[in-house]
N, C-alpha and C positions, 0 to 999 in steps of 0.2 A: 486403528479404526473401528467402533463401536459398530455393531451393524442397527441398521433403522430401518423399519417398517413403514415407512411415511405413504401416504396415499393421497393423490391430487384428487380435490373437486371439480369433478366436471364443468362448475361453471368457469373456472380459472381458464381452463381449455376452449371455451366457448366464446368469454370476455375478455380475455387479455392475451393469449396464445395465439388466436386468430385473429383479431385486430391488429396486432401487433404488427403480423406478416401482411395481410391485407394493406394496410396504410404504407408499410415500406415500398409493397411492388405499386401501389396508385402513384406514392410520391416519385418513384423511379419512373415510372412512365410521364408523370407532369414535367420531370426534370428534364426529360427528354426533348419533349416537344416544346419546352420553354427556353431550351438551349437553342434549337431550331428556329423559333422566331427572334430570339434575343441576336444571333450569329449574323452578319452583316456580310454582304456576297463581297469575294476579294475583288481590290479595284485595279483596275490595268496599270501595269507598272510601263515607264517609259521604254523605246525599243532598246535604247544604249543601256539602260539598266540589265534590259533581259539577257541583251547580247553578251556582255560581261559576266552575268551568272553561267549563262549556258555554254559560253568558250570557256570556262573553267571545267565544268562539269564535264564537257566533250573529250579535254584532255585527259583528266581522271579515269573515265571507262576507256580509254585507250590503252593509257599505259598499265590499268589493272588487268586487262584482257592479253598484254602483250606477250607473257608465256605460252598461250593457247589462243593465238588471234584469228579470230574468223576471216581478217580480211589479207588478200594476197601479198607479196610482199612488197609490188611496185606500188599499190592503194595504200600500204600502213607505212611506206616511209612518206609517200607525197602528203600523206594526211599531217605525220608526225613532224616533217620537217616546216610545213605551211605553217602549225601552229606554233613550233618553238620562235619561227621567224616574227610571228604576231605579237606573242607573249614579249619577244625582246624588244620590238616596236614600240610596244604600249598601243597597239591598236585597238584592242580587246577592252580598253580602260572606257569607263561612261563618261569621262571626262576629255576624251582623246588623249594621242601621244603626249607623254611629259616632257618637260625640257631637261636633259640629264644635268647640267648646271643651275638648275634651280633648285630650291631646299624643300623637301619634302613638305608635303601639306600636314598641318595640326591634324590630329585624330578628331574626325566626327562624333559630334555629341548625339548620342540615341535620342535622349530626351528632346532635342529640338528638332529631330527628324519627323515628319508627317506620316511617315510608312510604320517608321517606328511606334512611335504612341498609337495609331491604329491597332496594331500587334498586342500592345498592353493593355489597350481597352477591351480588346475581345476575350482577353485570358482572365481579365476584372469581372467580367459578367460572367464567365463562365463559372470561376471562382465565388461570386453571390449566388447562383442558381443552385451550387452543391451546399454552400454553408449555412443559408437561411433555412433551407426545410430542414436539413438535419437538427440544428440548433432548436428547432420550434419540437421535433418528433422528440428528442431526448427531454426536453423540457415537460413535455405532455408524459412522457414513461413515468419521469421523476415524479412528476404531481401525482398522478392515478395509481401506478402498478409499483413503486420503491417497496422492496422485501417482499417482492413475491417470488415464488418458486414455480415455473411455468412448463417445463417439460425434463423427463430424465433421460439421459443418452442410455442406450442401448447395448453399450460395449464398455468395457473398463477402462479406465485411464488412470496416470499418473497424477500426484500430487500437485505436480508441476502445472497441471492446467487449473489448479482449485481458482487461482486469484483472478485468471480470465473468464472462467465460467460462472463465477459466482459473485459478481461485482455489485457490492450495494448490500451483501448479506454478509457479516461478522461472526460467521458458526465454524470453528475449528474444528468440529468433528462431524460436520456433513459430510456424506458422500461427495466425491468430486463428481459423480456425474449428474448431479442436479444442475440445473441451468438458471441462471436469475432471468429477470424481464430485462434488465440492463444491459446483462451478457447476449440475451438472445436478440436485443437489438444491433448489436455489434456483429452478431456471427450474422445476421438476415443483409447489414449492410456491406458485406463482402461477399456473403454466398451467393447473393441474388444476380450478381453479376454474369454467371452461366445462364440464367433466365433471360435477363436481359439480351445478351447475346444472340439467343434463339430465339426472340420475339422479334427487337428491333435490329439484329445483324450487328458485326463485329465492332463498325463506329458509330456507336452510340452515344448520347449526351447521358444517359444513367449509370456509366461503370463508372464507381467509384476509385479505381485504382486508374483509370485515365484523368482524374481531376485531382486526386492526391498528387501524382507526379507532375502537376503542371504548374507552372507560376505565373504571373502576371509580367515577368521580365522573359519567360521563355521563346518568343517569339521577335524578340527585337532585329529588325532588319529586314523580317517578314520573307525567308525564304533562300538567303543566298546559300548555295551547296556546303562550302564547307569555311567561309571566313565569317567570322565574329564582326560585330559591331563595331567600326572605330578603327577596323585593320586596315591595313595598307595594300590594296589592291595588287600595287604596281610591286610590290617587295611577292606576294603572293604568287601572281604571274612569274617572275624569276624564279620561284623555288619550283614551280611546278616545270620551268623549261629544262632546269637541271633534272628533273626526275623525268621529263620525256627523255634527255637525252641518254640516260643511264637504261631505260627501259628499249632502246634500240639494241641495247648489248644481250637482252634476254628475249628479243624477238623470236617468234617460232609459230609459223603457220601451220594451222591443225591441217589443211591440205596435202602436206607434205608426206610422198610417197603412198597417198591414199590408194592407187591403184594396186600398189603391192600388198598393201592390208586387207584389202576389201578381197582380194583371191586367194590370201593366206586364212581369212577368217572362216571362207567355204571351201577350204582344204584342196583348194587348185594348185598353190606354190607351198614351199616352205621356206621362211624367212630366216636368213641368219642368226644364231643365236648370239647370246654373249652370259659370260660370267658375273652375276651380281656378286657384292660383299658378302653374300653367305657361302658363296661356293658354288651355286645351283646356277642352273642354265637359265637366262631368260632369253624369250622369244623378243626380236626386237618389231 
C-alpha cells in the first residue's frame, strides 16, 4: 500500500461527521420514547393460565436447586410430592384434569390466539420503529454524503477491515484507516448502544442489538416459562413429574452438618478428612 498524505477539510468534520453522529443520537432517543408510547400495557391473563405457568415454573426451580436446596428435607419432599401428584392428575392444567381415555386435543393455532396476536403486534411495532428511521437516515446519507471520507482512525488495522470501513468508496489503494460516511453510520448504529444504556438504562428502545434479535413471532404465547405455543401442557407436566422424581435422588440440604462446618471454619473443631481423586486430603 502506498503512503498517502490526505488531509480532511474541517468543513467535512463540521457538516458531515458531527451531523451524522448528532442525528443518530437524536433518532435513538426518539425511537426510545416512540417505543414507550406504542407499547401497550400487558393484559391480565386468566387465573387458570397463570396457575398453569407458575406451577411449571415452581417445579423447575425446585428441581434445579435440588443438589443444594435451601429447603429442609421435610419441606422439600412435601412440596415435591404435592407437585408430582398435581402433575399426574392434571389439576394444574388451565382446562382442568383430562380424561385419560379421551384423545389428545389438536395443537392450538397461535394465529387464532388473541394473546399470541397481541405479542406479534407488539413486536411488529418495535420493528417498525427501528426500520423506518434507519431507512430514512441511510437514504439521507447516501443522497447528501455519498463518497465522503469523514475520519481517520488513529490505530493501524489489517486489510480485512477495508470493506467494513470504506463502504461506498471503490479505492483499492486507500489506507484502511479512513472511514467513509456510510461506514460511519453503521459504526454509530451499533457503537452508540453503550451511550444509550448510560442515558436511558439497560432496557431501552434505542438499543439496536435488541431490535435485531427480535422478531414479530418472538413472543407467541406471551410468557409461558418453557412451553412453546401449540405444545401439549399435559405431556410437559408428565415430563416434569419424571424430572422431579429423578431430582429426589440427588437432593441435598445445604443445612446438613451446618454446625460442624461453622465451628470448623472458625477453628474450633477439625472435620474428618477424605482423600480425593488426586491423592490429596480434602476436608469435608
